[in-house]
KOLKOL-963711 format. One record per residue: x, y, z of N, C-alpha, C in turn; residue in three letters. Coordinates in pm, 1 decimal, decimal comma, always signed. Layout:
! KOLKOL-963711
X:Y:Z:X:Y:Z:X:Y:Z:ALA
...
//
This chain:
! KOLKOL-963711
+24279,0:+19535,9:+5321,5:+24178,6:+19666,1:+5194,7:+24251,9:+19638,9:+5104,2:MET
+24153,3:+19638,7:+4985,3:+24212,3:+19666,1:+4867,6:+24297,7:+19774,0:+4816,9:LEU
+24445,0:+19774,5:+4806,4:+24513,0:+19876,3:+4782,8:+24506,6:+19890,4:+4553,0:GLY
+24535,2:+19990,2:+4552,0:+24526,7:+20054,9:+4448,4:+24631,4:+19987,4:+4308,3:ILE
+24736,8:+19936,3:+4350,5:+24757,9:+19837,0:+4296,9:+24728,6:+19736,4:+4253,7:LYS
+24667,7:+19624,1:+4381,6:+24563,7:+19508,5:+4354,3:+24469,9:+19579,6:+4287,4:LYS
+24382,1:+19675,1:+4266,7:+24270,3:+19719,9:+4186,5:+24332,4:+19723,7:+4023,7:TYR
+24438,1:+19790,4:+4003,4:+24481,5:+19783,4:+3894,1:+24492,9:+19633,5:+3826,5:HIS
+24546,1:+19548,8:+3873,8:+24606,3:+19402,7:+3852,8:+24425,4:+19343,9:+3855,5:LEU
+24374,8:+19374,6:+3941,1:+24267,0:+19283,7:+3905,3:+24141,3:+19347,1:+3798,4:LEU
+24202,6:+19457,1:+3715,7:+24099,5:+19545,0:+3630,1:+24166,7:+19436,5:+3503,9:ALA
+24308,5:+19439,6:+3503,7:+24358,9:+19411,6:+3414,2:+24332,3:+19218,7:+3370,3:GLN
+24340,4:+19199,8:+3504,5:+24271,0:+19064,8:+3485,6:+24126,0:+19026,8:+3416,4:ALA
+24025,4:+19137,4:+3480,4:+23911,4:+19128,6:+3430,1:+23885,8:+19170,6:+3261,1:PHE
+23984,7:+19217,8:+3209,8:+23982,9:+19304,8:+3113,9:+24004,5:+19129,8:+3025,9:LYS
+24089,5:+19066,3:+3029,1:+24154,6:+18991,3:+2994,6:+24061,1:+18869,1:+2948,9:THR
+23960,2:+18855,7:+3063,4:+23874,4:+18719,1:+3102,2:+23777,9:+18743,4:+3003,5:LEU
+23755,3:+18668,3:+2942,0:+23669,7:+18600,2:+2793,5:+23494,8:+18624,3:+2887,1:SER
+23492,2:+18736,0:+2899,2:+23320,3:+18777,3:+2958,2:+23299,1:+18895,2:+2843,1:LEU
+23146,7:+18858,4:+2808,6:+23078,3:+18971,4:+2777,0:+23125,2:+19101,7:+2829,5:ARG
+23107,2:+19217,5:+2671,8:+23142,7:+19318,0:+2738,5:+23044,9:+19387,8:+2870,6:LYS
+22931,2:+19377,7:+2878,7:+22840,8:+19386,8:+2952,5:+22892,3:+19336,5:+3094,5:GLY
+22912,5:+19216,9:+3115,7:+22957,9:+19140,7:+3235,5:+23083,4:+19191,4:+3298,7:ALA
+23171,2:+19205,1:+3201,0:+23295,8:+19263,2:+3254,1:+23288,6:+19386,1:+3284,2:ARG
+23213,9:+19504,3:+3260,4:+23201,0:+19613,7:+3265,8:+23146,1:+19645,4:+3374,9:ALA
+23005,2:+19576,7:+3459,9:+22976,3:+19560,3:+3557,5:+23079,6:+19490,5:+3685,4:LEU
+23149,3:+19408,6:+3668,7:+23231,5:+19351,1:+3751,1:+23315,1:+19451,0:+3785,2:LEU
+23379,5:+19546,8:+3649,6:+23462,9:+19655,8:+3723,4:+23439,1:+19742,1:+3778,9:LEU
+23305,8:+19814,5:+3764,0:+23207,6:+19843,3:+3822,5:+23226,6:+19857,3:+3986,9:THR
+23181,2:+19721,5:+4008,7:+23159,0:+19665,1:+4136,7:+23316,8:+19665,8:+4212,7:ASN
+23391,4:+19628,7:+4128,7:+23541,8:+19625,8:+4202,4:+23579,7:+19809,0:+4262,8:LEU
+23527,3:+19888,3:+4159,5:+23564,6:+20009,6:+4207,5:+23476,9:+20089,6:+4317,0:LYS
+23330,5:+20016,6:+4311,3:+23263,6:+20084,8:+4438,6:+23301,3:+19975,5:+4592,3:HIS
+23369,9:+19877,9:+4548,3:+23365,7:+19827,3:+4668,7:+23571,8:+19863,5:+4708,4:HIS
+23620,1:+19913,6:+4629,1:+23720,0:+19988,5:+4668,5:+23687,3:+20131,5:+4724,0:LEU
+23587,1:+20187,8:+4625,8:+23589,4:+20327,7:+4711,9:+23530,1:+20323,2:+4849,7:SER
+23431,0:+20253,2:+4885,8:+23410,4:+20178,6:+5015,8:+23450,5:+20150,8:+5062,6:THR
+23552,1:+20112,1:+5100,5:+23681,5:+20043,8:+5178,7:+23743,4:+20144,7:+5215,9:GLN
+23800,0:+20232,9:+5126,0:+23914,6:+20343,5:+5150,1:+23861,9:+20446,8:+5231,1:ILE
+23721,4:+20446,4:+5202,8:+23643,8:+20583,3:+5253,0:+23586,7:+20552,0:+5409,7:THR
+23532,5:+20432,8:+5424,3:+23424,2:+20422,4:+5535,4:+23544,3:+20426,5:+5657,6:GLN
+23481,8:+20403,6:+5796,2:+23511,4:+20451,4:+5881,2:+23530,9:+20328,6:+5966,6:LYS
+23632,4:+20297,1:+6038,6:+23653,0:+20194,8:+6132,4:+23491,3:+20239,2:+6246,0:LYS
+23423,9:+20106,4:+6288,5:+23262,9:+20164,7:+6322,0:+23283,6:+20011,8:+6461,4:LYS
+23202,3:+20038,3:+6549,9:+23193,7:+19974,2:+6631,7:+23094,9:+19901,1:+6677,3:ASN
+23083,7:+19812,6:+6731,1:+22939,4:+19703,8:+6774,3:+22820,5:+19788,8:+6739,4:LYS
+22789,8:+19950,4:+6773,8:+22657,8:+20010,2:+6741,5:+22622,5:+20037,2:+6653,8:TYR
+22746,8:+20092,4:+6518,4:+22761,7:+20107,1:+6378,3:+22778,6:+20243,0:+6399,8:GLY
+22854,2:+20298,3:+6535,4:+22935,3:+20416,5:+6545,7:+23067,6:+20410,8:+6518,0:ARG
+23122,7:+20543,2:+6453,6:+23291,7:+20555,9:+6431,3:+23305,6:+20578,2:+6568,2:THR
+23437,9:+20577,7:+6598,0:+23511,2:+20607,3:+6684,9:+23532,8:+20764,3:+6748,5:SER
+23539,5:+20846,9:+6656,1:+23472,7:+20958,0:+6708,1:+23325,4:+21022,6:+6723,6:LYS
+23234,1:+20974,7:+6714,0:+23099,7:+20987,0:+6716,6:+23077,6:+20905,8:+6885,7:SER
+23160,7:+20787,9:+6840,7:+23151,0:+20747,3:+7023,2:+23211,6:+20817,4:+7146,6:SER
+23311,0:+20892,8:+7075,6:+23392,9:+20983,4:+7140,9:+23244,7:+21073,2:+7192,4:ARG
+23266,5:+21168,3:+7101,7:+23146,4:+21267,0:+7120,2:+23034,9:+21185,3:+7208,1:LEU
+22949,8:+21116,2:+7186,4:+22832,4:+21055,1:+7293,1:+22899,8:+21060,4:+7415,4:ALA
+22999,6:+21024,0:+7461,6:+23054,1:+20979,6:+7563,7:+23088,5:+21103,6:+7623,5:ALA
+23142,2:+21237,1:+7578,6:+23152,9:+21362,0:+7622,9:+23033,5:+21395,1:+7630,4:GLU
+22866,9:+21381,0:+7571,7:+22766,7:+21447,8:+7596,5:+22723,4:+21380,7:+7717,3:ARG
+22735,6:+21256,3:+7748,6:+22699,8:+21188,5:+7876,0:+22785,4:+21250,2:+7961,8:TRP
+22881,4:+21255,1:+7990,2:+22992,2:+21287,5:+8104,4:+22927,6:+21440,5:+8127,3:ARG
+22920,9:+21515,8:+8012,0:+22855,5:+21663,7:+8109,2:+22699,9:+21686,2:+8146,3:VAL
+22620,2:+21556,5:+8082,8:+22504,3:+21565,5:+8143,7:+22472,6:+21491,7:+8241,1:ALA
+22547,2:+21405,2:+8280,2:+22588,1:+21324,4:+8425,7:+22648,1:+21428,0:+8497,1:LEU
+22776,1:+21481,9:+8482,0:+22748,8:+21606,3:+8567,4:+22664,4:+21716,0:+8642,2:LEU
+22622,6:+21781,8:+8551,1:+22490,6:+21902,9:+8544,7:+22365,9:+21800,4:+8621,9:LEU
+22383,9:+21717,5:+8560,3:+22304,1:+21623,0:+8660,6:+22288,3:+21571,8:+8795,3:THR
+22431,2:+21564,0:+8845,1:+22461,4:+21527,7:+8992,5:+22455,2:+21689,8:+9066,9:LEU
+22483,0:+21748,8:+8979,0:+22482,8:+21906,8:+9053,1:+22374,0:+21931,1:+9087,5:ALA
+22290,3:+21929,7:+8994,0:+22110,5:+21961,6:+8988,7:+22065,9:+21873,4:+9111,0:MET
+22097,9:+21745,7:+9153,7:+22054,1:+21674,3:+9257,7:+22130,4:+21691,0:+9370,4:MET
+22230,5:+21730,2:+9356,5:+22311,1:+21791,9:+9506,2:+22240,1:+21902,8:+9560,9:PHE
+22191,6:+22023,4:+9459,7:+22122,4:+22112,8:+9559,1:+21998,7:+22097,5:+9579,8:PHE
+21945,2:+21998,7:+9503,3:+21793,6:+21976,3:+9523,2:+21785,9:+21890,1:+9653,7:TYR
+21857,3:+21764,5:+9674,5:+21813,9:+21699,8:+9760,1:+21924,4:+21771,3:+9897,8:PHE
+22017,1:+21832,2:+9879,3:+22036,5:+21922,2:+9982,0:+21928,3:+21982,7:+10084,1:GLY
+21862,5:+22072,5:+9994,8:+21740,4:+22136,6:+10034,2:+21660,8:+22112,0:+10091,2:PHE
+21619,1:+21978,4:+10062,9:+21508,6:+21873,8:+10093,5:+21563,4:+21836,1:+10246,6:ILE
+21678,6:+21799,6:+10245,2:+21770,8:+21746,9:+10346,8:+21722,9:+21849,6:+10450,7:LEU
+21763,5:+21951,9:+10422,5:+21756,8:+22086,8:+10557,8:+21650,1:+22064,8:+10592,1:LEU
+21584,0:+22088,9:+10486,1:+21430,6:+22097,1:+10553,7:+21381,4:+22000,2:+10637,5:ILE
+21445,5:+21879,3:+10583,9:+21395,6:+21747,0:+10680,2:+21443,7:+21747,3:+10811,1:ALA
+21557,1:+21782,6:+10844,1:+21674,8:+21725,2:+10934,7:+21721,6:+21851,1:+11018,4:PHE
+21698,4:+21961,2:+10936,3:+21752,3:+22149,7:+11020,4:+21570,5:+22238,9:+11012,7:ASN
+21494,7:+22217,1:+11049,1:+21395,4:+22308,3:+11037,6:+21426,4:+22419,6:+11122,3:LYS
+21481,5:+22408,4:+11249,6:+21522,0:+22540,8:+11290,8:+21596,5:+22632,4:+11176,9:PRO
+21723,9:+22569,9:+11166,5:+21806,9:+22658,9:+11054,2:+21718,1:+22755,3:+10944,0:LEU
+21620,4:+22625,5:+10863,3:+21552,7:+22670,5:+10804,4:+21435,0:+22790,3:+10833,9:MET
+21416,4:+22746,6:+10897,0:+21347,4:+22879,0:+10969,3:+21365,6:+23010,2:+11040,7:GLY
+21515,7:+23025,9:+11064,2:+21537,1:+23132,2:+11101,8:+21547,7:+23234,4:+10966,1:THR
+21508,7:+23396,6:+11025,0:+21493,8:+23475,2:+10952,3:+21618,5:+23591,2:+10941,9:LEU
+21656,3:+23569,2:+10799,3:+21735,8:+23655,3:+10781,3:+21717,9:+23840,9:+10774,4:LEU
+21599,8:+23847,0:+10713,4:+21542,0:+24014,7:+10715,5:+21398,5:+23954,9:+10724,8:VAL
+21319,7:+24067,0:+10773,0:+21156,1:+24022,5:+10837,6:+21137,1:+23994,3:+10682,7:PRO
+21049,4:+23843,7:+10714,0:+20995,2:+23813,1:+10587,2:+21081,1:+23718,4:+10483,4:GLY
+21226,4:+23706,9:+10525,6:+21300,2:+23642,6:+10450,9:+21353,5:+23520,4:+10507,0:LEU
+21324,3:+23386,1:+10495,0:+21410,3:+23282,5:+10628,6:+21492,8:+23230,1:+10508,9:SER
+21581,8:+23116,4:+10583,4:+21701,3:+23059,0:+10511,5:+21613,2:+22947,2:+10428,0:TRP
+21477,4:+22927,1:+10456,9:+21447,4:+22850,4:+10345,4:+21381,9:+22870,7:+10247,1:GLY
+21322,1:+23042,0:+10246,3:+21309,1:+23086,4:+10113,0:+21428,1:+23129,8:+10072,4:ILE
+21512,2:+23142,7:+10097,7:+21612,0:+23210,9:+10055,7:+21679,4:+23045,2:+9973,0:LEU
+21727,9:+22951,1:+10015,1:+21751,7:+22843,3:+9966,0:+21646,7:+22780,6:+9882,4:LEU
+21563,0:+22792,5:+9885,5:+21457,9:+22728,5:+9763,6:+21458,8:+22820,7:+9630,4:GLY
+21494,3:+22987,3:+9659,0:+21498,2:+23061,7:+9536,9:+21667,1:+23037,1:+9514,2:ALA
+21749,2:+22992,5:+9543,1:+21888,0:+22945,2:+9511,5:+21861,5:+22778,7:+9456,3:LEU
+21758,0:+22734,8:+9482,3:+21777,0:+22583,1:+9404,7:+21707,6:+22614,5:+9260,7:VAL
+21620,8:+22679,1:+9288,0:+21545,2:+22723,9:+9129,5:+21640,7:+22794,4:+9048,1:ILE
+21714,4:+22846,9:+9126,5:+21858,8:+22959,1:+9031,4:+21906,4:+22882,4:+8972,1:ILE
+21977,8:+22793,6:+9071,5:+22077,3:+22710,3:+9042,1:+22027,1:+22610,3:+8885,2:SER
+21883,8:+22571,6:+8910,6:+21884,8:+22526,7:+8800,7:+21869,2:+22634,8:+8643,2:ALA
+21825,2:+22701,9:+8647,7:+21855,3:+22810,3:+8545,9:+21991,5:+22817,8:+8506,1:TRP
+22091,0:+22846,8:+8598,6:+22250,4:+22849,6:+8587,4:+22315,9:+22732,2:+8490,5:VAL
+22256,7:+22618,8:+8567,2:+22316,5:+22473,1:+8533,6:+22248,9:+22430,0:+8358,1:LEU
+22133,8:+22496,8:+8361,5:+22044,5:+22527,7:+8212,9:+22134,8:+22620,3:+8109,1:ILE
+22176,5:+22705,1:+8172,6:+22251,5:+22791,7:+8105,5:+22418,3:+22723,7:+8032,0:TYR
+22476,0:+22684,1:+8140,9:+22577,7:+22633,2:+8134,9:+22589,8:+22461,6:+8043,6:ILE
+22494,0:+22437,9:+8017,0:+22511,0:+22371,9:+7961,0:+22425,5:+22403,0:+7749,4:TYR
+22367,8:+22493,4:+7751,5:+22360,3:+22561,9:+7656,8:+22454,2:+22599,3:+7610,6:VAL
+22547,9:+22650,4:+7676,1:+22656,4:+22768,1:+7630,3:+22771,3:+22621,6:+7573,4:ARG
+22771,3:+22519,4:+7647,3:+22898,1:+22407,3:+7611,3:+22786,6:+22324,6:+7479,0:TRP
+22657,1:+22335,6:+7452,4:+22632,9:+22242,0:+7366,7:+22632,9:+22349,2:+7223,7:ALA
+22619,9:+22490,0:+7255,0:+22678,6:+22590,1:+7113,9:+22786,1:+22603,8:+7093,4:ASN
+22852,4:+22616,8:+7158,4:+23012,8:+22620,5:+7147,5:+23121,9:+22533,2:+7155,2:ASN
+23056,5:+22428,3:+7149,8:+23169,4:+22265,9:+7158,1:+23106,0:+22175,1:+7072,6:SER
+23035,0:+22126,7:+7140,5:+22945,3:+22019,3:+7081,5:+22873,3:+22017,2:+6971,4:TYR
+22787,7:+22123,4:+6933,3:+22733,9:+22141,2:+6801,7:+22815,2:+22146,1:+6652,7:ASP
+22965,9:+22238,0:+6698,1:+23074,1:+22235,2:+6573,9:+23133,0:+22097,7:+6589,8:GLU
+23140,8:+22012,2:+6683,9:+23182,5:+21894,6:+6676,0:+23105,9:+21793,7:+6578,0:LYS
+22947,6:+21820,2:+6615,7:+22860,7:+21782,2:+6560,3:+22874,6:+21761,0:+6378,2:ILE
+22870,2:+21904,5:+6398,0:+22884,5:+21978,2:+6222,3:+22976,0:+21902,2:+6163,9:ALA
+23159,2:+21904,4:+6230,9:+23240,0:+21863,3:+6132,9:+23215,8:+21674,2:+6143,8:ARG
+23161,0:+21617,0:+6215,2:+23156,2:+21471,6:+6205,9:+23077,4:+21445,1:+6111,2:LEU
+22961,7:+21556,1:+6072,5:+22845,3:+21490,1:+5987,0:+22887,8:+21567,5:+5806,8:THR
+22980,1:+21633,4:+5802,4:+23006,7:+21690,0:+5697,6:+23021,2:+21612,0:+5591,4:GLN
+22990,9:+21605,9:+5472,2:+23042,8:+21545,1:+5383,1:+23152,7:+21567,5:+5256,1:ARG
+23261,0:+21483,4:+5285,2:+23367,6:+21503,6:+5191,8:+23370,5:+21529,8:+5060,9:PRO
+23414,2:+21633,0:+4985,1:+23353,3:+21699,1:+4865,2:+23459,6:+21657,5:+4758,7:LYS
//
């Protein structure tokens, strides 16, 4: 990284060169641009993401994976109960309501609950972190 002292030394060297005024100004402008981009540029990984955005993407994937696994547990658990324990699923709790109907409704409600959990997480945590990450310095 080009430090401020090195920049000033190079700027002095460019001023003493016997270049035309326009060429010298162009070199100094390019040097200033190079210095400013090196100072403000964040370290990026091989995908062009900064380490903070990579961590945020990993966090989003973790949350999505956990919620997906939870939904798969509820859904496939219900399907497996239907397939392998039909007598239990046909047992009436109250007239007109069996375990199968109740658990089927709970699978649908669990999907709504998991969606609610994701939306709350995204609104309270993820969106704020994205806003901070995409803020442009003033």
